[in-house]
Backbone bond lengths (Angstrom), bond angles and torsions (degrees), N, CA, C in turn:
res aa  C-N    CA-C-N  psi(-1)  N-CA   C-N-CA  omega(-1)  CA-C   N-CA-C  phi
1 M - - - 1.466 - - 1.521 108.09 -
2 S 1.337 116.49 136.06 1.453 120.13 -179.30 1.515 109.95 -121.97
3 F 1.352 117.07 153.67 1.448 123.42 178.53 1.522 108.11 -120.54
4 N 1.308 116.43 132.52 1.464 121.64 -179.66 1.530 109.99 -106.46
5 F 1.361 117.39 47.95 1.470 121.78 179.12 1.521 108.27 -81.67
6 P 1.320 119.68 125.10 1.459 122.23 -174.84 1.518 112.43 -55.72
7 V 1.317 115.32 136.06 1.457 121.03 -178.86 1.519 111.67 -61.20
8 H 1.354 116.65 -37.71 1.465 118.27 -176.54 1.526 111.26 -66.30
9 R 1.366 116.78 -28.72 1.467 119.07 177.97 1.527 111.25 -73.16
10 I 1.339 114.94 -37.05 1.473 118.17 176.20 1.516 109.90 -61.85
11 A 1.334 115.76 -45.10 1.463 119.90 -179.90 1.522 111.00 -61.74
12 L 1.351 116.00 -40.80 1.458 119.99 179.90 1.527 110.91 -64.71
13 A 1.347 116.44 -42.96 1.469 120.60 -179.96 1.527 111.01 -62.71
14 L 1.349 114.61 -43.13 1.466 118.22 178.35 1.518 110.97 -64.14
15 G 1.313 116.00 -39.56 1.459 119.86 -179.95 1.514 111.79 -63.59
16 L 1.339 115.75 -42.74 1.467 119.43 178.80 1.521 111.15 -64.38
17 A 1.337 116.56 -41.60 1.466 120.00 179.87 1.516 111.00 -62.98
18 L 1.339 115.25 -43.80 1.466 119.02 -179.72 1.514 111.35 -66.20
19 S 1.348 116.66 -40.93 1.461 119.04 -178.79 1.514 110.71 -67.82
20 A 1.363 117.39 -34.33 1.461 120.04 177.36 1.508 110.50 -64.29
21 G 1.349 116.45 -42.08 1.464 119.69 178.25 1.503 111.75 -64.08
22 V 1.338 116.29 -41.17 1.464 120.07 179.63 1.514 110.73 -65.76
23 S 1.370 116.41 -43.63 1.460 118.62 -177.41 1.518 111.12 -65.00
24 Q 1.349 117.39 -37.28 1.464 119.30 178.29 1.515 110.72 -65.61
25 A 1.345 116.21 -39.59 1.461 119.10 178.92 1.519 110.42 -65.15
26 Q 1.338 115.99 -36.81 1.450 119.72 -176.76 1.521 112.61 -69.39
27 V 1.348 118.74 -32.70 1.458 119.93 -175.37 1.519 112.68 -79.25
28 I 1.318 119.77 -12.32 1.463 121.48 174.79 1.526 107.33 -78.55
29 P 1.333 118.04 112.02 1.470 119.31 -178.10 1.524 111.53 -62.81
30 K 1.305 115.50 147.28 1.458 120.18 178.21 1.524 112.16 -74.32
31 T 1.330 116.07 -26.23 1.466 121.06 176.28 1.520 108.45 -125.29
32 I 1.330 116.27 124.36 1.465 122.31 -178.32 1.526 109.07 -121.78
33 R 1.327 115.71 131.35 1.464 121.43 178.49 1.522 108.50 -97.83
34 L 1.343 116.51 123.52 1.461 121.56 175.70 1.531 107.76 -105.31
35 V 1.326 116.21 103.82 1.467 121.77 -178.87 1.527 108.76 -80.97
36 V 1.323 116.93 119.16 1.465 122.51 177.79 1.531 107.56 -100.96
37 A 1.323 116.32 123.85 1.461 121.19 -171.58 1.525 113.62 -82.05
38 Y 1.338 116.95 20.54 1.465 121.28 -177.02 1.523 109.77 -141.24
39 P 1.342 117.57 164.90 1.467 119.79 -176.56 1.524 112.96 -66.78
40 A 1.319 115.56 158.57 1.468 121.24 175.40 1.527 109.67 -66.14
41 G 1.327 115.54 145.34 1.459 120.86 174.17 1.507 115.47 99.10
42 G 1.331 118.14 -19.73 1.455 120.51 178.73 1.514 111.83 -78.90
43 V 1.325 115.81 174.15 1.461 120.53 -177.56 1.525 111.23 -60.38
44 S 1.340 117.61 -44.19 1.460 120.00 -178.72 1.520 111.13 -63.00
45 D 1.328 116.98 -36.82 1.465 121.01 178.21 1.534 110.91 -67.31
46 V 1.323 116.14 -41.67 1.467 120.50 179.53 1.529 110.50 -61.36
47 I 1.325 116.16 -44.36 1.461 120.05 -179.51 1.528 110.55 -68.17
48 A 1.320 117.02 -40.35 1.466 120.42 179.81 1.529 110.99 -62.21
49 R 1.324 117.10 -40.25 1.463 120.11 179.76 1.531 111.45 -68.60
50 A 1.315 116.22 -37.65 1.467 119.04 176.50 1.525 110.05 -64.75
51 L 1.321 116.90 -39.73 1.459 121.26 178.00 1.529 110.79 -65.90
52 A 1.340 116.54 -40.56 1.464 120.68 178.57 1.528 111.00 -60.94
53 D 1.323 116.47 -40.56 1.473 120.18 178.05 1.525 110.71 -62.36
54 K 1.331 116.19 -42.54 1.458 120.46 179.01 1.527 111.00 -62.16
55 L 1.327 116.15 -46.04 1.452 119.82 -177.81 1.527 111.95 -66.62
56 S 1.322 116.62 -35.84 1.470 119.79 177.29 1.524 110.49 -58.59
57 A 1.339 114.91 -44.68 1.467 119.60 -178.88 1.522 111.49 -69.30
58 Q 1.317 117.58 -39.91 1.468 121.20 -175.76 1.531 112.74 -74.97
59 L 1.338 116.14 -37.68 1.455 120.06 -175.42 1.524 113.32 -90.50
60 G 1.338 116.15 -18.63 1.453 119.03 -174.01 1.513 112.35 73.56
61 S 1.328 116.40 18.60 1.461 123.05 177.97 1.518 109.07 -113.40
62 T 1.317 116.53 166.57 1.460 121.38 174.16 1.522 108.36 -94.89
63 V 1.328 116.46 113.82 1.464 121.37 178.81 1.523 107.69 -105.50
64 G 1.330 116.11 108.10 1.460 121.69 -177.82 1.510 111.86 -104.63
65 V 1.336 116.59 142.37 1.462 122.44 -178.88 1.522 109.90 -92.57
66 E 1.324 115.75 135.34 1.464 122.44 175.53 1.524 108.23 -128.24
67 N 1.324 116.87 115.30 1.461 121.02 -179.88 1.522 110.68 -83.08
68 K 1.335 116.07 124.18 1.467 122.04 175.08 1.521 107.35 -131.03
69 A 1.324 115.75 83.36 1.456 121.26 -174.47 1.524 111.14 -91.22
70 G 1.321 114.90 161.03 1.453 120.75 173.85 1.510 112.50 130.00
71 A 1.348 114.95 152.93 1.468 122.52 176.98 1.526 111.53 54.86
72 S 1.329 115.65 42.81 1.472 121.66 176.49 1.520 112.81 55.62
73 G 1.328 116.64 38.27 1.449 121.60 177.01 1.513 114.76 94.53
74 T 1.327 117.38 -9.99 1.465 120.49 -175.31 1.528 112.42 -67.87
75 I 1.337 118.17 -36.83 1.465 120.76 -178.64 1.527 110.86 -62.48
76 G 1.312 116.53 -45.90 1.459 120.13 179.27 1.513 112.65 -63.81
77 M 1.330 116.23 -44.28 1.462 119.20 -178.67 1.526 112.16 -71.10
78 D 1.331 116.75 -28.00 1.458 119.68 174.65 1.529 110.30 -65.44
79 A 1.334 116.09 -37.85 1.470 120.25 177.09 1.529 110.81 -63.12
80 V 1.323 116.40 -38.20 1.464 120.46 177.43 1.526 110.13 -67.09
81 A 1.330 116.76 -45.71 1.467 121.17 -178.41 1.519 112.06 -59.52
82 K 1.327 116.94 -33.25 1.464 121.01 -175.43 1.539 112.96 -95.18
83 A 1.330 117.45 0.45 1.464 120.50 -179.58 1.525 110.96 -76.70
84 T 1.323 116.35 158.05 1.461 121.64 175.86 1.532 109.33 -64.73
85 P 1.318 118.74 129.22 1.474 121.13 -176.10 1.527 113.12 -81.88
86 D 1.320 115.12 60.68 1.470 119.59 -177.93 1.521 113.03 -112.06
87 G 1.338 116.55 9.52 1.461 120.46 179.48 1.509 114.00 88.18
88 A 1.332 117.48 -2.91 1.460 120.44 -177.65 1.524 112.68 -88.15
89 T 1.338 117.53 -6.71 1.463 121.66 178.61 1.519 109.78 -128.94
90 L 1.325 115.75 127.33 1.459 123.16 171.96 1.530 107.86 -125.92
91 G 1.305 116.43 162.59 1.461 120.69 177.34 1.508 110.93 -127.15
92 F 1.336 115.54 148.19 1.474 121.16 174.84 1.516 107.07 -123.80
93 S 1.336 116.31 121.58 1.461 120.40 -174.54 1.519 110.35 -162.10
94 A 1.330 114.90 162.05 1.455 119.56 164.43 1.519 107.35 -70.01
95 I 1.320 117.24 163.30 1.456 119.01 -179.01 1.527 112.11 -81.85
96 S 1.334 118.45 -5.14 1.465 120.50 -176.87 1.525 114.33 -57.92
97 P 1.359 120.92 -36.24 1.465 118.41 175.75 1.529 113.72 -61.75
98 L 1.337 116.25 -18.61 1.457 121.07 179.77 1.519 112.81 -97.81
99 V 1.328 117.17 -33.08 1.464 119.63 -170.28 1.526 114.22 -111.48
100 L 1.331 117.88 -13.89 1.462 120.75 -178.22 1.527 111.77 -118.35
101 N 1.317 117.23 -54.52 1.473 121.22 -175.94 1.526 113.54 -55.19
102 P 1.353 120.04 -40.12 1.467 119.04 -178.81 1.525 113.96 -59.29
103 H 1.324 117.57 -29.61 1.462 120.84 179.66 1.525 111.81 -74.27
104 L 1.329 116.19 -9.83 1.461 121.43 -179.25 1.523 111.28 -106.31
105 G 1.337 116.50 9.20 1.452 120.51 179.61 1.509 113.64 71.59
106 K 1.335 116.50 27.56 1.466 120.50 -173.08 1.525 113.35 -112.48
107 S 1.335 118.79 13.09 1.462 119.61 -174.29 1.520 111.80 -112.15
108 P 1.347 118.10 122.35 1.463 121.38 177.72 1.531 112.84 -85.57
109 F 1.324 116.96 4.77 1.463 121.64 179.18 1.523 108.79 -137.23
110 D 1.315 116.31 164.19 1.462 121.30 177.75 1.529 108.25 -89.02
111 P 1.328 117.79 110.95 1.468 119.87 -173.50 1.521 114.18 -64.68
112 L 1.315 117.74 -24.76 1.460 120.80 -177.34 1.524 112.66 -96.13
113 K 1.333 117.19 -7.06 1.461 119.90 -178.44 1.525 113.58 -120.75
114 D 1.321 117.67 -27.98 1.467 121.18 -171.84 1.523 113.86 -99.15
115 I 1.333 117.20 -7.48 1.466 122.07 -176.76 1.526 109.45 -125.55
116 A 1.333 116.84 136.57 1.464 122.02 176.62 1.529 109.52 -109.16
117 P 1.330 118.97 113.26 1.464 120.49 176.08 1.528 110.96 -64.40
118 V 1.329 116.44 136.71 1.460 122.01 179.53 1.524 110.51 -104.17
119 V 1.329 116.49 -53.65 1.463 120.62 -179.19 1.524 109.27 -168.90
120 S 1.330 117.00 143.88 1.457 119.81 170.97 1.525 108.84 -77.54
121 V 1.326 116.57 145.81 1.464 121.64 -175.46 1.525 112.08 -112.32
122 M 1.325 116.55 -43.18 1.472 118.80 -176.23 1.521 108.84 -163.80
123 Y 1.322 115.16 159.78 1.459 117.79 164.56 1.518 108.46 -116.82
124 S 1.332 113.71 142.06 1.461 121.50 -178.92 1.525 108.12 -109.24
125 P 1.325 118.46 112.99 1.462 121.21 -176.98 1.534 112.01 -61.82
126 V 1.323 115.65 151.74 1.462 122.27 172.91 1.524 107.56 -99.50
127 L 1.325 116.39 119.64 1.461 121.59 179.78 1.519 110.45 -96.16
128 L 1.308 115.98 136.35 1.456 122.89 174.58 1.527 106.70 -105.35
129 L 1.347 116.65 115.07 1.461 122.22 -169.60 1.524 112.38 -123.42
130 A 1.327 115.86 140.87 1.461 121.64 172.26 1.520 108.78 -91.75
131 T 1.318 116.76 139.98 1.466 122.43 -179.33 1.526 110.04 -101.17
132 P 1.348 117.82 175.47 1.470 120.31 177.69 1.531 114.14 -63.37
133 A 1.336 118.12 -8.75 1.462 120.66 -179.66 1.522 112.79 -77.19
134 T 1.334 117.27 -8.87 1.459 119.88 -178.20 1.521 111.01 -135.53
135 G 1.309 114.99 151.82 1.461 120.60 176.09 1.519 112.14 -92.87
136 T 1.324 116.76 7.96 1.470 121.42 -179.50 1.528 110.65 -57.86
137 R 1.334 115.28 126.44 1.468 120.10 -177.27 1.515 112.99 -105.49
138 D 1.339 117.80 -20.38 1.459 119.42 -179.02 1.524 109.40 -149.68
139 F 1.322 115.61 174.13 1.456 120.75 -173.49 1.524 112.03 -65.37
140 Q 1.313 117.49 -40.84 1.470 120.04 179.74 1.514 111.01 -63.08
141 S 1.330 117.28 -37.13 1.466 120.62 177.76 1.528 111.07 -63.31
142 L 1.342 115.73 -35.47 1.465 119.87 176.58 1.523 110.31 -60.98
143 L 1.331 117.08 -47.88 1.460 120.44 179.93 1.524 111.33 -64.34
144 D 1.331 117.34 -40.37 1.467 121.09 179.21 1.528 110.46 -62.77
145 D 1.330 116.45 -42.36 1.461 121.04 179.72 1.521 110.77 -64.69
146 A 1.341 116.37 -42.21 1.464 120.41 -179.20 1.527 111.52 -65.32
147 R 1.316 116.96 -34.84 1.467 120.11 178.94 1.527 111.23 -74.46
148 A 1.338 116.16 -34.43 1.468 120.24 -179.12 1.525 111.80 -75.04
149 R 1.342 116.23 -28.09 1.472 120.33 -177.03 1.540 109.29 -131.64
150 P 1.323 117.55 74.23 1.474 120.20 -175.58 1.535 112.04 -54.30
151 G 1.336 114.82 126.57 1.456 120.57 177.62 1.512 115.48 82.72
152 A 1.337 117.71 -10.59 1.465 120.28 -175.29 1.531 112.30 -80.49
153 V 1.305 116.94 -30.52 1.460 120.46 179.45 1.534 108.83 -78.62
154 R 1.332 116.02 125.56 1.469 122.27 -178.41 1.528 109.68 -105.66
155 W 1.326 115.57 131.49 1.470 122.67 -176.28 1.524 107.47 -120.04
156 A 1.322 116.55 118.52 1.464 121.42 -179.17 1.526 111.00 -97.40
157 T 1.329 115.40 137.80 1.461 121.88 175.38 1.528 108.59 -127.97
158 S 1.316 116.56 175.46 1.464 120.75 -179.58 1.515 112.33 -79.00
159 G 1.332 117.70 0.18 1.455 118.91 175.36 1.509 114.06 157.77
160 Q 1.323 115.08 161.92 1.447 121.72 174.45 1.525 109.08 -58.76
161 A 1.338 116.23 131.29 1.461 123.17 179.23 1.526 113.11 68.45
162 S 1.322 117.74 17.88 1.461 121.34 174.23 1.526 109.26 -77.57
163 L 1.323 116.32 172.83 1.459 119.82 179.28 1.534 110.92 -62.83
164 G 1.344 116.50 -38.84 1.459 119.80 176.60 1.514 111.88 -60.97
165 H 1.330 116.49 -35.82 1.467 120.70 177.14 1.528 110.26 -66.04
166 V 1.325 117.08 -38.95 1.463 120.91 177.31 1.533 110.15 -61.23
167 V 1.349 116.57 -42.74 1.469 120.65 177.87 1.529 109.96 -59.50
168 L 1.339 116.33 -46.88 1.466 120.96 179.85 1.527 110.80 -58.91
169 E 1.320 117.54 -46.57 1.462 120.36 -177.53 1.532 111.29 -64.62
170 Q 1.316 116.41 -35.79 1.460 119.31 176.91 1.530 111.13 -64.33
171 L 1.332 116.73 -41.10 1.469 120.26 178.50 1.525 111.58 -70.09
172 R 1.307 115.98 -39.81 1.471 118.95 176.13 1.529 110.66 -55.06
173 A 1.319 115.00 -44.90 1.468 119.81 -174.82 1.523 112.34 -73.70
174 T 1.327 117.27 -43.41 1.469 119.59 -172.99 1.529 113.03 -86.94
175 A 1.343 117.07 -34.51 1.470 119.90 -179.79 1.521 112.22 -91.20
176 K 1.338 116.90 -6.94 1.474 122.07 179.26 1.530 111.59 56.50
177 V 1.327 115.18 54.09 1.460 120.13 179.18 1.526 109.75 -121.61
178 D 1.336 115.46 151.23 1.461 122.41 178.70 1.526 108.21 -106.35
179 I 1.324 115.97 101.21 1.463 122.79 -178.94 1.522 108.09 -121.33
180 T 1.322 117.27 137.41 1.460 122.41 -177.64 1.528 111.07 -85.75
181 H 1.314 116.17 127.27 1.458 121.52 -179.84 1.523 110.58 -85.99
182 I 1.341 116.24 129.93 1.467 122.83 176.15 1.528 107.47 -116.98
183 P 1.342 118.18 95.72 1.468 120.08 -178.83 1.525 112.17 -83.33
184 Y 1.316 116.29 134.81 1.467 122.54 176.12 1.525 109.23 -108.23
185 K 1.307 115.83 170.13 1.471 121.74 174.38 1.530 107.46 -101.27
186 G 1.321 117.45 78.04 1.453 120.17 -178.32 1.515 111.76 96.86
187 G 1.348 116.15 -176.18 1.455 120.33 -168.84 1.515 118.03 -102.31
188 G 1.339 119.66 -19.33 1.461 120.80 -173.24 1.514 113.71 -63.70
189 Q 1.324 117.42 -58.36 1.464 121.50 -179.83 1.519 111.07 -65.40
190 Q 1.314 115.25 -33.67 1.461 121.26 178.14 1.528 110.71 -57.45
191 L 1.332 117.64 -45.27 1.457 121.48 -178.98 1.523 111.31 -68.40
192 N 1.327 117.33 -41.62 1.469 120.63 177.46 1.524 111.20 -60.03
193 D 1.320 116.68 -43.86 1.461 120.28 -179.95 1.530 111.60 -68.85
194 A 1.330 116.62 -31.32 1.463 119.83 176.78 1.515 110.44 -63.50
195 I 1.319 116.23 -46.95 1.466 120.81 179.63 1.523 110.30 -62.75
196 G 1.334 115.98 -33.85 1.468 120.70 178.64 1.513 114.06 -80.99
197 G 1.339 117.87 0.36 1.461 121.32 176.62 1.518 114.26 71.27
198 Q 1.331 117.24 35.07 1.463 120.58 -179.71 1.535 112.48 -79.49
199 F 1.307 117.31 -9.15 1.463 123.63 176.78 1.522 107.26 -158.66
200 E 1.320 116.39 169.88 1.473 120.35 -172.88 1.528 114.51 -87.41
201 I 1.321 117.63 -38.09 1.468 121.64 -171.81 1.527 110.22 -128.36
202 L 1.315 115.51 141.26 1.453 122.55 177.49 1.527 109.07 -127.65
203 S 1.334 116.90 132.67 1.455 119.82 168.63 1.517 107.40 -114.28
204 T 1.326 116.50 130.71 1.457 121.19 -175.66 1.518 109.96 -156.26
205 N 1.320 116.36 158.19 1.460 119.75 174.97 1.522 110.99 -71.18
206 A 1.316 116.15 151.36 1.459 121.67 177.61 1.522 109.70 -66.07
207 G 1.315 115.49 154.50 1.461 121.51 178.65 1.516 109.91 176.36
208 P 1.334 118.25 168.13 1.462 121.07 -175.15 1.525 114.03 -63.61
209 T 1.338 118.14 -35.86 1.467 120.29 -179.99 1.520 110.77 -66.61
210 V 1.321 115.74 -43.64 1.466 120.27 177.98 1.526 110.02 -64.79
211 A 1.338 116.44 -42.58 1.469 120.44 179.63 1.521 111.33 -59.69
212 A 1.335 116.71 -38.52 1.464 120.31 179.86 1.527 111.09 -64.71
213 Q 1.334 117.37 -38.03 1.467 120.62 179.26 1.528 111.58 -71.15
214 I 1.316 116.71 -32.18 1.466 120.32 175.49 1.527 109.55 -67.59
215 T 1.327 116.66 -45.03 1.464 121.36 179.11 1.519 111.20 -61.07
216 A 1.336 116.44 -36.99 1.467 121.45 179.94 1.519 112.39 -75.96
217 G 1.317 117.67 -8.45 1.452 121.26 178.80 1.516 114.47 83.15
218 K 1.322 117.53 9.60 1.474 120.43 -178.85 1.525 112.25 -83.13
219 L 1.332 116.61 -23.83 1.455 122.20 175.30 1.520 108.38 -128.63
220 R 1.338 117.31 138.46 1.462 121.72 -176.70 1.535 109.67 -114.20
221 P 1.319 118.33 119.08 1.472 120.20 179.83 1.525 111.70 -72.11
222 L 1.325 115.31 129.71 1.463 121.68 179.40 1.527 112.01 -104.72
223 A 1.331 116.05 -32.34 1.465 120.76 -178.52 1.519 107.94 -166.11
224 V 1.329 115.58 167.84 1.460 120.14 178.79 1.526 109.19 -138.16
225 G 1.328 115.48 139.63 1.457 121.47 171.73 1.510 108.38 -93.32
226 A 1.311 117.52 107.28 1.470 122.41 -176.08 1.530 108.54 -169.50
227 P 1.331 117.80 157.21 1.471 119.74 178.11 1.525 113.30 -61.29
228 K 1.346 116.94 -27.81 1.458 120.64 177.98 1.529 108.64 -152.63
229 R 1.331 116.61 169.93 1.461 120.07 178.99 1.527 111.03 -62.15
230 L 1.326 115.56 150.74 1.453 120.60 -178.85 1.523 110.45 -82.57
231 D 1.324 115.70 143.09 1.464 120.31 179.47 1.522 111.49 -60.36
232 N 1.335 116.76 -34.97 1.464 120.28 -178.61 1.524 113.27 -81.03
233 L 1.347 117.45 -13.25 1.469 121.94 179.30 1.533 108.64 -135.30
234 P 1.322 117.11 62.83 1.469 120.18 -172.61 1.528 114.63 -65.70
235 K 1.338 117.68 -19.18 1.460 120.28 -178.81 1.528 113.02 -89.96
236 V 1.322 116.72 -5.31 1.465 121.05 -177.42 1.525 109.24 -94.04
237 A 1.324 116.88 117.37 1.464 122.45 -175.92 1.521 111.24 -75.76
238 T 1.332 114.81 151.70 1.462 119.70 172.69 1.531 108.88 -75.78
239 L 1.324 116.23 160.33 1.460 119.69 177.96 1.523 111.19 -64.78
240 S 1.319 117.55 -27.27 1.472 119.92 174.93 1.525 110.71 -64.94
241 E 1.321 116.19 -44.54 1.467 120.50 178.98 1.522 111.16 -62.03
242 L 1.318 116.31 -31.64 1.461 121.25 -178.49 1.522 112.29 -82.98
243 G 1.340 116.62 -0.56 1.456 119.92 175.47 1.512 115.59 100.71
244 Y 1.342 116.73 13.88 1.468 119.96 -177.80 1.532 110.27 -129.93
245 P 1.325 117.05 67.25 1.469 120.55 -176.57 1.526 113.91 -61.94
246 A 1.343 117.96 -32.06 1.466 119.99 -179.05 1.522 111.63 -67.38
247 A 1.335 116.37 -25.39 1.469 120.73 179.51 1.522 111.79 -90.44
248 N 1.323 117.06 -5.54 1.469 121.35 -174.64 1.534 110.34 -83.74
249 V 1.326 115.76 74.16 1.467 120.66 -177.67 1.525 110.04 -114.97
250 S 1.318 115.24 157.11 1.460 121.58 176.22 1.524 107.98 -141.19
251 S 1.321 116.70 165.99 1.467 121.51 -178.52 1.524 109.61 -88.63
252 L 1.322 116.28 113.75 1.460 120.90 176.67 1.528 109.22 -92.25
253 F 1.331 116.61 126.16 1.463 122.72 -179.87 1.509 109.69 -110.43
254 G 1.324 115.62 151.48 1.451 118.89 177.37 1.514 112.48 -161.56
255 V 1.330 114.40 -176.53 1.459 122.29 177.98 1.520 108.39 -108.45
256 F 1.334 115.48 139.56 1.456 122.45 -176.11 1.522 109.93 -131.36
257 A 1.331 115.54 162.89 1.463 122.23 176.05 1.522 107.98 -134.92
258 P 1.326 117.91 161.96 1.469 119.44 173.45 1.523 110.28 -63.68
259 A 1.313 117.27 142.87 1.465 119.91 174.30 1.518 109.20 -57.55
260 G 1.310 115.84 142.25 1.457 120.65 -178.05 1.514 114.01 95.41
261 T 1.330 116.90 -6.42 1.462 120.42 174.52 1.533 108.30 -61.69
262 P 1.339 118.61 131.85 1.470 120.24 -177.23 1.526 112.85 -51.96
263 S 1.320 115.56 138.08 1.463 120.27 -176.71 1.525 111.60 -61.04
264 I 1.337 118.03 -30.99 1.462 119.87 179.05 1.532 110.93 -63.44
265 L 1.351 116.33 -32.13 1.461 119.66 177.57 1.520 111.26 -76.07
266 I 1.331 116.54 -41.70 1.470 119.87 176.76 1.524 109.70 -56.36
267 E 1.329 116.08 -45.73 1.467 120.72 -179.77 1.526 111.45 -64.09
268 K 1.332 116.38 -42.05 1.457 120.40 -179.81 1.527 110.87 -63.57
269 Y 1.328 116.63 -47.34 1.468 119.78 179.76 1.528 111.11 -64.25
270 N 1.327 116.53 -37.64 1.460 120.17 177.96 1.529 110.61 -60.15
271 V 1.320 116.54 -47.58 1.467 121.01 179.91 1.522 110.99 -61.04
272 E 1.328 116.67 -45.65 1.461 120.24 -175.69 1.527 112.37 -70.06
273 I 1.328 117.36 -35.69 1.470 119.56 178.32 1.522 110.62 -71.27
274 N 1.336 117.26 -38.61 1.469 119.51 174.22 1.526 110.85 -61.06
275 K 1.321 116.04 -38.58 1.463 120.31 177.16 1.525 110.55 -63.46
276 A 1.338 116.68 -42.96 1.470 120.60 178.87 1.526 111.08 -63.46
277 L 1.335 116.28 -40.43 1.466 120.26 -179.09 1.528 112.34 -67.73
278 A 1.317 116.87 -21.25 1.468 120.58 178.60 1.522 112.13 -82.49
279 S 1.333 117.68 -10.21 1.464 120.14 -177.78 1.522 110.50 -73.40
280 P 1.336 118.67 136.23 1.465 121.74 -176.25 1.524 113.77 -58.39
281 D 1.336 118.75 -37.11 1.457 119.82 -176.22 1.525 112.00 -70.47
282 L 1.331 118.21 -39.59 1.459 119.73 178.59 1.523 110.70 -70.71
283 R 1.318 117.55 -38.86 1.466 120.40 176.71 1.525 110.94 -62.65
284 A 1.332 116.14 -39.27 1.466 120.05 179.08 1.526 110.73 -65.63
285 K 1.341 116.53 -39.16 1.469 120.22 178.70 1.522 110.83 -63.65
286 L 1.324 116.01 -41.87 1.458 120.26 177.98 1.527 111.16 -64.09
287 Q 1.302 116.19 -48.81 1.460 120.29 -175.21 1.520 112.53 -69.21
288 S 1.322 117.33 -28.49 1.467 120.03 179.02 1.525 111.64 -68.66
289 T 1.347 116.66 -19.73 1.466 120.56 178.36 1.534 111.31 -103.73
290 D 1.335 117.22 14.56 1.466 123.98 -178.64 1.514 113.17 65.12
291 N 1.332 116.71 19.86 1.457 120.89 172.73 1.528 108.47 -99.43
292 V 1.317 116.47 145.93 1.461 121.16 -170.74 1.532 109.94 -113.12
293 P 1.345 118.27 121.90 1.458 120.33 179.87 1.522 111.58 -65.47
294 T 1.339 115.90 145.31 1.465 120.65 -179.09 1.530 109.95 -120.69
295 G 1.341 119.13 -93.59 1.455 121.67 -176.22 1.516 111.41 91.60
296 G 1.332 116.65 -172.18 1.464 122.07 -179.07 1.515 111.96 120.44
297 R 1.328 115.86 -171.34 1.454 121.27 -176.20 1.529 111.48 -83.39
298 A 1.313 116.24 154.95 1.468 121.35 179.46 1.527 110.51 -60.98
299 E 1.326 117.21 -38.42 1.462 121.17 -178.90 1.525 111.09 -63.62
300 E 1.320 117.09 -39.09 1.470 121.05 178.24 1.520 110.63 -63.56
301 F 1.331 116.09 -42.64 1.458 121.12 179.37 1.527 110.20 -63.68
302 A 1.314 116.93 -43.94 1.462 121.22 179.50 1.526 111.05 -61.81
303 N 1.324 117.30 -40.97 1.463 120.99 179.04 1.520 111.46 -65.29
304 E 1.330 116.26 -39.02 1.464 119.75 179.09 1.531 110.68 -65.85
305 I 1.316 116.50 -39.61 1.464 120.98 178.15 1.531 110.47 -63.37
306 A 1.325 116.82 -45.23 1.461 120.75 179.45 1.521 111.39 -61.30
307 S 1.336 116.86 -40.04 1.462 121.45 178.97 1.520 111.22 -65.76
308 E 1.338 116.49 -44.18 1.467 120.99 179.69 1.531 111.02 -66.29
309 Y 1.314 116.39 -34.95 1.466 120.33 178.21 1.527 110.21 -59.52
310 E 1.318 116.46 -47.47 1.461 120.63 179.89 1.518 111.42 -66.47
311 S 1.335 117.11 -42.73 1.464 121.70 -178.63 1.524 111.12 -63.28
312 N 1.328 116.86 -46.48 1.463 120.03 -179.48 1.516 112.21 -65.62
313 G 1.324 116.49 -33.74 1.456 119.60 176.27 1.517 111.26 -59.57
314 R 1.336 116.21 -43.31 1.468 120.18 178.53 1.521 111.39 -64.40
315 I 1.363 116.05 -41.64 1.469 119.98 -178.78 1.527 110.90 -64.59
316 V 1.334 116.56 -45.89 1.469 121.05 -177.89 1.529 110.61 -62.47
317 R 1.326 116.17 -42.80 1.474 119.09 -179.71 1.529 111.55 -68.09
318 A 1.334 116.60 -41.89 1.465 119.68 -177.30 1.530 111.99 -67.34
319 A 1.349 115.72 -38.30 1.468 119.25 -177.53 1.513 113.10 -88.96
320 G 1.319 116.71 -9.49 1.461 119.46 -178.13 1.512 112.79 66.45
321 I 1.345 116.95 32.91 1.470 121.00 -178.87 1.526 109.14 -70.45
322 K 1.310 115.37 133.26 1.463 121.81 177.40 1.510 110.29 -116.37
323 G 1.345 116.79 147.16 1.460 121.00 174.99 1.513 111.56 -73.67
324 D 1.348 115.74 171.39 1.466 120.03 178.07 1.526 110.34 -63.37
């Protein structure tokens, strides 16, 4: 059998294929800045650095981490929003600077126009913990105590309008309980005061330091905000299981780019980050800190962000939550 396909067309096809490969290689920057919207040393920073190492090896580029913490992640994400959209800047953050902070008048950028979602990386469960200041042994006992002593039960969160505060407001509204909110500026002092029994209830993201205090018996888990029970705490029910699905929230983290970043780069980074998340060592690092790997398509991540934006807007308006 013979084919009479013109030689010049074969040459043209090969040329186009080669030029496409070259152009794709050229648009991947040799140096990529990964802006982490939180301080160095925390769980999110540890995971971001592990991800940066993976991407450096996979892309053949240098992926360096730059911590820009403050304003509940808004400072870091603002830096991403204002960066040149050439693929040389990515951001690692929870989605709260995009879906919660704007409803509180705290966003210097448009979360739905200035940021391009690349891929979700993990969700970090919200743990509801009893401290030594209370004898509460389970979630129902917490509600019973709050009803018996209106305003006496104190609940500490990482700050006004934080995700933990949203959980509290949802429980206040649906369980009809009067609980006093104690907002902190971040998590370090909050955890120390919890261990010292300065308040009865603590809501905080999962992590190795918190896990160590639970193992030591200094903090008692009452419930968890997560899509399902945690492997490390299989006896602790989710807030959905306990009858409070609206309060069953967790911190979703992901990678972002400035709006206007070429779609070929968004797709490339999405593929490579999904590949990194499939690696056993990165999954083990995530799971050892009670964080759960996610991944998926950029479009799915964008849709989830849009949905959370609308949902949080309703919660903030209904509860009258104000920013600092």
